[in-house]
N, C-alpha and C positions, 0 to 999 in steps of 0.2 A: 496407661491403664494403674486405676488406684486400687490402691491393698486392703483391705478389711481390719487394718490391724493396725496397731500402732508402733509396737515393737519393730525391731529390723532382725531383716537376718543376713550372717555374712558365713558365705561360701569358699572356701578355701581349692584354688583350681590347680589339679597336676595332669598325669597322665590318660585321668579316668576321664578328665570332665575339658583341657583347656582346648579342645580345639572348637573352631565356631560354631557352629550348629549345634556341639552342646549346653554352651557356653549361653546362646539364647534361649535352649530349655528350662534351664537353670535359672535364668533370669523372667521366664513366664513363669516357673512354678513358684515366686516369689525371690529370690535371692536380690537383694540390696545393695550391696559391698563385695569387690571376686578381691581375695588375698592371696596376693605372687609371694610365695614360701622363697625368700632368697639362700635358704638350707640346702634349699636344692636346683638343681638346672645350671643352664649356663644364660648367659644374657641372650644372645639369639634367640633361646628358646620363651625368655620374657615378653623381650617386645614383640614377638607372635602372640601368646598368650594377652599381651594387653592390649592388643591391636583387633582382637576379635571380642575384648570387654565392649569398645566403643564400636563396633560393629555392629554390637547386638544391643546398645544403648539406642541404636536410630530403631534396629526392630521392633521394641518394645515401646519405643514413646515418652523413656523418663529419662532421666539422670543414672545412670550408673558409676557408682567411685570404683577405685581399683588402690586397696592398700598392699602399699607395698612391707614386707613382714625382714625385717632384718637378721640374719642368723647369732649376732650378740656372742659374746666370748662361753658357747655353750665347751662346755669340754667334755673331749670324747676318748677312750680308748685308740690305743695301733691295731695293729690287724692279726691275725694271728695266723701261723703257715698254716693251716688248715681252715681257714675262714672261720671257727666256731672248737670250744673245746667242752668239755663235762667239763663239773668242779666236782669235788662230795664236801658234804661237811665238815667241818674240823682238819680242814687241810694247809699249808702252806700255801700261801697263793704272793707272791712280789707284783708291784707296780713299780717303772724304773723311768726311766728319760731313753731309753737306750729307742732304736730304730727298726731294734733288729725286731721280725716275727714271733709271737707270740706263741706260746703254747701252753700247757695245760698247768705252768709251775708259774708263770709270768706271761708278762704285757706290760706295753710301752703306752706311756699317754707324756702325751708330746705338749707339755706346759711346765715346768721347772716351776713354777711359783705355788702349783698343787701342792709340792713339797717341805715348799715353807711354813703354812699351815698346822700342818698334821702337826700333833702329839700322840704318845701311846694311847691309849685306850679309845684313839677317836673311832667315826665311824663311818663308811665308805658306800657306799649306793649307788649301783653300777643297774645301767637297761630299768629305767625309774622304777630300782627298791627294789626289784624280784631278785638281784645277787646286793648282800649284804657279808663286808668287809670291818672286820674288828684292827685299827693299827695294833701291833707289839712292839715294831721296834723303825722306826724314821730316821734317816736324817735329811741332804742336799743329792736331790734326783733320786732317791729313792725311801720306801716305803713297804717295810716284810709286814706282809697280813696274815689272821684269819678268817677260813667261809664259814662264816654265820648262818649265811643261810642260800641259797641259789642251785639250780647244775648247769646249765647252761648257760656259754658267754663267746659270740659272738663278733664279729670288726664290728668297730666306731660306735658301741656303744656309750649312751650319755654318762660324766660320772655327777655328782655330788657330793656334795656336802656340810649334813647338815650341821646347823651351829657354828660353822666357818663362813667369814669375805674372804674371797680369794683376791689377792690386790692385781686384778688385772684392767686396764681400761675397755669400758661399756662400747666400746666403738673397736673393734678390732680393723687392721690396714683390709681383707675383707669387707668387711661393714664400710670399709670410706669407696671402696669403688664401686660398690653395689650400689650406695647412695647417692652416687655421684650420677649412676647408670638411670637411678630410680628416676630421678627427677630431673633428666633429659628429657625421660619418657612422661612429665607431666603428668605422673599419680598423685595423688587427691589425698591419702596418707602413709604416712613412715611410722613403722611403726619399730622403738629399741626394744629390743631381748636383753633381757639379766637385766634389768635398772636396780643400782642398787645405793644411789643417793643420789641428789639435788645437779650435781654438779653432770654427771651424766646427762640428763632432759637439755642441763643450759649446753652441752657440746654441743650436740642436736641440733638446738634450736640453730645456734650460730653460724653451721654449716648451710642449716634448710635457709636462713632469714625469708620465712613465711610462703617457699613456694610451693608448701604442700604443708598443709595442718600435721601435728609429733603425736603423738601417744607412746604411751608408757607399759608395756607389760610387766604387772609384777608379777614374779617369780621367784622371789628370793626375801625368807625374814628379811634382811637387811631394808629391802627396799621399806617393808609397814613399819618398820621403825621411822622411818624419813620420811611418810605415805604425807603429811601439808608439805612441808617441803618440797618433794617431787610436783604433787598435783600441780603446786601454784603455777609450772612451770609448763603444765599441758592441752595441747586440744579435745582429749581425750585419753582414758583408760582400759587395759585392757585383765580382767581377773584371768590369766592364765593357769589354770586348777592343776596344770599338767607340773611343772618342776614344782611346782608350789606346796602341790602334791604329796611330795616329796620328799622333801623338807621339812612339811607342818606334820604333826601329827593329824589323821583323820579323823581328830573330831574338832577340829582346828579348825578344819579348811572352812566348813559352810560358817564359822562366825565370821571368820574373816570376808570371805567372798559377801555376806551382809553387813560389813563395815565399810567395803572399799564403795559399795552400793552403795551406801548411804553417803558417804565422803562426796563421792563423783556428782550428785542427784544436787548440794550443797554447792557445789560452785555451780551446778546449772554445765557439765562436761559430759561429753555422750562415756559414757562404761559400756563394757561388752562384754559376758560372760564366756568362754571360753576352755577347751580340751572333755573329751569323754560325753558328748551330749547326750549321743543317738549314736554311739560305737559300734553299738552292736551290730548297726547297718553297715557296716562296713564287706557284710559274709551276711547278712539277713535282709529281705526286704522290709521287715516293718521292726520296731527297734524294742526293748524291753517293758512294762510295765514304770519299770522305777525309772529309766529315762524320760521318758514323756511327765513324771513329777517333775525330776530335776528341770525341764527345760519348763514346764508351768514356773515351777519356784519361782525361774529367775524373772521371767512377767507379770510376779506378783508382786514381787520384787523392785518395779520399775524400772527395769536396765532397759537399757535401748536396743541391743542389740544382741543373740546369743547366732557363736560362729559352731559352722561345721568344719572335720579339718581332713582327718582321712578318710574321712564318710563320703568328703566329695572330691578330694583331689586324690584318693589310690582307692575307692571302697567301689565292690560291683552295681550299688543302686544310689549313685549320688542325686540324679534326680527323683527317684522316688524318697532321700533323704530331705530335701527342700523342700516337699511337695506335703508331708507327714510334719518337719517342723514348722510349718506354714498354717497346716491346719490347727495341731496345737496353740499355737502365739492369738490364732482368731477366738481359740472355743474359748479362750481363758478372758481375753477382752470381753466376752457374751457375757459369761458369771454378774450375776449380779452388785454381789459384793465386790468385783472388779473398781469400780470409780471412784471407794471410799480407800481404799489403798494408793492411789495414783496424788491423793493429795501430796506436793512439793514439801521437803525436807528441805527447809534455806531459811538463814537469818532475814529480819528484815532488814533492805536498806534503804538509806535513803535519798538515792538515782531518782528523780525525776521520770528517767526514762523506761527504769522498774514498775513505779509508779503506774506509768501508762502500760506499758504490757499488764502486771495484773489487771486491768482494771478488762482489759482488754480479752481477758480471759473468763473474769466472772459475766464481763455482760454477753461472751458465748452460751452459755450455759444455760439459755432462753430453747425452748421447742420450735418457736421459727430459726431461733438461729443454725445457719446451713452450717458454714466454717470462718475461720478468720485467714484474711488472705494480710501475709506480711511482704511488705515493699522491704527488702535488700540489698543492698550492696555488696555487703562483706560475706553476706552471712548472720552477724552476730543476734541481730532481731531474731531471728527465728527461732534460735540457737536461746536465746532471753523465753522466750515464747513457751517452748518446749520445758522449760525448767519448771514451769508454773502446771504442768501434766495436762496443760485443757482438755477435754473428753472427744471439743470437734475437732475432724481436721485439721493442720496449718498447713497451705496454699502460699507456703514462698516462694515470692516473684521476685528473679532478678538479675540481669542484662549480664549477669560476671558468669560462665559454663565453667570455670573452676570451684565456683563457691558453690553452686548449685551440686553439684557431686558430693560437694564434702559433707552437705546436708542428709546425703542418701542415707548416712550412718546417721542420720539425731532422731530421736522417739518420735515418732505423728507426725515429723514434717511430710510434706509432699512439693519437692523442688521442680519449679519451674522457669525456664529460662526465655522472657519477657524481654522487648524493645525500653531502652528509657523515657520517662514519662516524662511532662512537663510541668502540672500542671494539679492541683488537686481532685480535676473534674473527671480529666484521663486519666487521670487513679485510676479511680473509683467505677469509674466503666472497664477500666482492664480488668479489676481486680473481679467483676463481676462476669466478663465474659469470659476469663481463663476458666472459675469457677463452674458451670457453668456448660465450659467446655470438657471438662475431667470429670461431669456426672458428683462434683458433690454437692450441686446449688440447684433449688428445682425452682419452677417459676413464682414468684412473691416470695421466697426465701430471704431473709436476710444472710447478709454478706456483713461480718466484721471485719473493716479496716484496718491497719495498724500500719505509720509508715511516719518517716521524715522527708520535712523539708526545711531546706532545699535539697531536692531526687541529688541521690551519689554524696550525701554528705556519712560517714560509714558510722554506726552506731546513734546515731541521730533521732529517734524513732519522737514522734512529736504531735504526731496528729492520730486520733481514733476517732472513726468515722465509721456508721451505719447505710450500710445502701441496700435495696432490696433487687433482689432478678424479676425480670419484668413477666408480666402477664401473657400467655399467651395470647 
């Protein structure tokens, strides 16, 4: 099942979409990667969800990736005695460490470190900025504030402190338990939330030990300041515009998004644009025009993937959301101006393998070329090729199912699992056969082949060959 587009779709699974039949429908509609959000649910439920993705993979006949999204140190309010309260602008409102249920005058925050960074005049944002407080007085374990805006507050809403780095570890005790479970389930990608420094990603990599690809979610201003060091330790990155948009000025978010996409493309690692892409489709069967333009903008920037969150996890129209997103991506890539924007942005490197990859991309520009077939063991050769943004599809052929699934997130790559081959002639025949079986090559069209000998040597792309699909 080949999609007529290069950008990929990440769909979050939840109550509206995690059942087996619905997962198949989402994959048929165009979803490539399925996000399992560990902020919600229990392990038994997540295990069933992951099993349903693996079953859907067989149904659609192409590798599908599972992305385990760890909750991270998300700061949330405690509970209210009546579940929610009404606030008035100008009133006093207290935050403290008490576990007593809250009311219209106070509520608990179960993380004492929050109060250590506050100062009089600090702003506190609740519920994605819908409620804004300003600190009048604070001390160990409490803050007395004034309500600046917002009216309603309910249980467990998120808390953000713009301009403050809170001294908490990126991996909480819950995250460590969830990570161990996710690795037991053989997930393909692990996303770390609220990354603030490179050491956060270093800690994750140390635990994962290569058993999954690791991805940093950029949603804190501190991460932007340490971006280069963080990306050096990532296999991928997500522009998580939810919390990032709360802590930055609205006019700064598009600029930061573009700089993050550019930085990821420079390194040749996949980048996901996430949050509020088609949010109106949580309750409506079609998106707003502004949302369609937002998705299109990500494609024009060259992002590897766009993500649906509540639209597919809890929305009323999960399949329709994926279908419409697929239509938007496909339409943008039909724009005659789109190829010009896909010219890769990265410095010239002195590596022979990179030079060979660049040559393969240039050779594929001729009209008679159907696709590029890249033989890869770990996926690195296909990643290098995607960095070039070739306009012809890349057929990534690998004997490693785990590598194939990870590549489902990567721009323009169609991963397939094939047997290991022994020599160049066998390699050429297998490449042509796979290209024709996938309807990527027609009789007498050229297939550009990129591989390394001896086969099975990671990162050793040293052969560039042209083969032709046979005449019928």
